[in-house]
N, C-alpha and C positions, 0 to 999 in steps of 0.2 A: 702340566701345565696346559692351559685351555689358550691357544694361540688363534692368530687372526684367521687363519685358514679354517680352523673349526668355527669360529665366529660366523664366518660369511655362510657357513653351512646351515646356520641354526633358522629355524622357521621367523624368527623375530626379525632376523637380519633380511631376509628373503622378501617378507611382505612389506618393510621399511622401504626396499630398494625399488619394489614393484610400485609403490605408492609414490614414489619419486617421479618414477618415469610416466605415472599417469600424469601427475602435476606438470611436468615439463610440457607433455602432449596438450593438455589444457590450455597453458598458456600460450600456445601459439594457433589458438583458435581463433582470435581477432585478427591476426596477421594473415590468415589464410581467408577469412571473410572478407576483408579489404581487397585480397587479390581477386574476388568474385567468385570463388569455390561456393558450393552450397553446403548447408549441414551435413547432409548425406554423404557428400563427396567426401568432407573432412572426416566425418566418423569411418567411412570405409579405409579411408588412405591412412589414418592414424590407429585405426584398429581399436576404437571406441563405438558406446552404444551412442545412439542419436540423442538421447534423453542427455548424455554426458555433454556433448557439444553444445546443445541447446541451453542446457543450464551454464556453460560459459560465456556464451554468448550473451545472455541476458545479464551478466554480472559485470560485463565489460561494456554494454551497451550505455550511452549517457541517458540520463532520467529524462522524460520530455514532460 
């Protein structure tokens, strides 16, 4: 029988888990920007690419 522990070792599970972590990190970008951190500081602290942080910042900033 294919159990939970075996499923957690699959590539599909690991990739989904990692994707969820990245999404959670990206969701915190607006709050970190509001605290005055730079894009570079956020990228370094969250272990993300600067481009990912910039994209998250653009998606959350109000249209002008």
